[in-house]
N, C-alpha and C positions, 0 to 999 in steps of 0.2 A: 385542971392540971394542962400544962403547954408541954408540946413536944416539937422537936425540932425535925421536920420531915426530912432534910437532907441526911442528917446522922442516921436516921431510920433506913433510908435508902442505902446507904454504906453498908448497914449491917445485913440487909436483905441481900445484896449482892454478894457479900462474903459468904455466908451461910449456904445460899444457891449454889454458888461456884463449888465448894466444898462438897455438897450433897451430889451434885452432876459428876463431879470427878469420881466419886465413890460407885455411882450408877454406871458409868463407863467402864470402871475397873472390874466390876462384878458380875457384868451382863452374862459373860459365858456360863457361869454356874447359877447364877440368879433364873434363868429363863427355864432351869430344869427344876425349879422349886415354885409351882405356880398354884395358886387356890382361886377359887371364885367367891364373887360376893351375891349381887342381887339376882344374876342369871348366870348360866354357864358360859356366855359370852363376856361377862364382867369379871375381869380377871385382876388379880394382884400378884406381884411376884416378890421374893425375898429382897430385892433390891428397893422395891415400894417401902418395905418395913425398915431396913436399914437406913434408907435415905432419910426417912422421918425421925428415926431416932437420932441420926447424927444432927440434924436441924434442930430438934429439941434439946439435945446437949449442948449445942453451941450456943443457942439462944438463951440457956440457963446460965452459961458462963458470961455473956455479953450483955444480956438484959435480965438480970435475976429478978425473980418474983413476977414477971410478967407471964400471963397465962397463953396457952398455944391451942389453937383448933387445928387438928391435922386430918386428912383424908383416912388414914389408916388408924390412927390411934383416938380419933375423937377430941373431946374437950368442950369447954363451954367459955364464953366471952366473960371479961371482968364486968361487974357491976359498974365500976368506975375505972378510969384509966383505959391502957392500951391492950390489945390482944393481938398476937401474930397468927396468921392463917396461912397454912401451908399445904401444897400440894407436892408431894416428894417427888412423884413422876407423874406429869400431865401428858397422857398419850401412851398409857402402858401397853395397849395392845401394838402400837408402833414399835414400842421398844422391844416387846416380845418377839415380833417378826423381823427385827434388825432394820426396821425403818428408821433412819435417823431424824425424824421430825416428832420429838418430843423435848419436855422442858421440865426444869423444877421451877415452881413458884412460890414465892414467900411475899406477904403483905402485912403491913401494919394498919390495924383499924381501930378507929376511937369511935364508940357508941354505935358499931356496926358499919361504919363509913372509912373506905380506905382513904389512908392519908399518906401512904408511901408503898413502893411495891417493886419487886425486880422479878423478871421472867428470864431465866438463864436457859440458853440451849447447849446442852454438854458437848454434842458432836461438833458444831460448827464454832462454838465459842461465843457466839451472839449473847449481847446482855442488852435486855430492854428494861428501862426503868421510868418511874414516875414518882412525881410528889404531888400533893394537893396544892395547885397555884403555882407550881414549879415547871409544869409542862411535862411533855413524854419524850424520851429520848432512846436511841439506838446507838449504842457505841459511841456516845458524844454527840449524835446529830440530832438536833431537834426535829421531831415529827409532827406531821400535819395530815388530817384526813383528806381524801380525795375531793376534788371539785365536780364531782358527778351531779348533774340535775336532771338526768332521765333514767328511770327506772329501766327502761328497756334495754340500755347501754350499760348497765350496771353489772358487776361481778359480786356474787353472794356466796358467803361461807355459810355452811349450816351443819347439824350434826343429828344423829339419832339417840333415842332412848336404847336401853339394852334389851328389855322385854319385848318379845316378839309382836304380841298383840297391839302394844301402843306404836311400836316401829312400823306397823302396816299403816296405820292411822296417819302417822307422820309423812310415810312415804306418798300417800294419796294428796295430802296438803302441798307437799313439794312438788309433786308432779303438775299440780295446777299452777304454781308459781313460775315452773320452768319456762313458760311460754311468755311470761312477762318480763324477763331478764336478759341480759346477754348471755350469762352462764351461770353455772354453780358449782362449788369446789366443796368436798368432805375430805378435810385433812386429818382429822381424828385428834386434835389437841386444842381445846378450848382456848387455854390462854394464848397460845400462838395465834388463834384466829382472831381474837380481839386485839393483839399486837398487829396483826395485819392490817385491821381497820385502822389503827392508829397510823401506820405508815402508809396508806393509802394503797396497799396491795390488793385489799378488798374493799369494795364500797360499802359493805354492810356484812353483819353475821346475825344469826338468829339461831336459837337452840332451846329446847326444853331440858329439865332434870338437871341442871347444873348444880354441884354444890358450891357452897361459899368459896371453898379453896379453889374451884376451877376458875372464877370471875374474879376474886379479890384483887389481884394484882393487873390481870389484864384489862379489866374493866376501867380502872383508874387510868390507865395508858390511854384508852380509846376516848375517856371523857376529856383528859387533859390536852389530846390532839385535836380536839373539837368536834368529836362524835356526839350524836344524840344516843344516849344510853338509857335503857330501862332495864332494871335488875329484878328479879323474881319477887312478884308481889305488887310492883309498881304499875303494871299495866295489865289488869284483869282480862282485857279484850284479847290478849294473846295467850291468855292461861297463866294459872297462879305460880307456876315454874318457869316462866319464859324469861330468857335473857335476850336482849335487843340492842344492837350498837349500829348506827348508820351515819355515814355523811349528811350533813343537814340538808343538803340540796335534794335528797331523795327519801328522808327519813319518814316524812309524812305519806308520800305515796308508797313506799314499802309496807309501813304500818296497816294501811288500808287494804293493800293487796293481800297481806297476810290474813287478816281478818276475814276477807272474801274468800280465801281458799281453805278456810277453817282451821287455820293454824291454831286459834284459841279453843278448839273443841277437841284436841287430839290427846 
């Protein structure tokens, strides 16, 4: 079965924008209705749920019969054909605290691989898009990863798991890496970290425990912009649940440094 990636991008942008507008509109009330998931620090708001419900409803109208996997309501991939993968608010803790660095991520996957995606930032209005073979774009401007070649002069994005015991092990690994790079950034939204790699705003990014909805659109952007990308399960040396994206000029050096710092054992 063939799909037109460009038309899928258009759908992803449309529904992500609508979900983002909803998240902005209901934030004041939504942050008073908060639950937790895997731990007390892993939060979900009423807006996360409402945003995903909106995306599901709109996809049912625009792409009837195609399954949806979402962070809040789950789902399973199609045996054949296309599946939509949705993060209704990526960066929920930022959203909760009024930090405008969060996004709605919507991607289309075929056989588990992303073919089209959009990451929309509701507050700034920025729209990141990519399609397989069609490049990565930010508001109509084509993206390319950085030309970094020295790990010690590179800027790295990273993240933490929610459970305290694993977070401590990760902190130890990151501390070891901190002396090997220019600097490190923890921004709190995986999809946007991957987009930042695509735009050359970060030279690389690595994190554990991401769900498919976290990386489905952002990893496609990074890859289409020229990054070396390893998704969960593809690089066991980094850990079974590791996501990795880096400019080609530093990818091998960073991979080796992460392994040496124990990143794959956290």
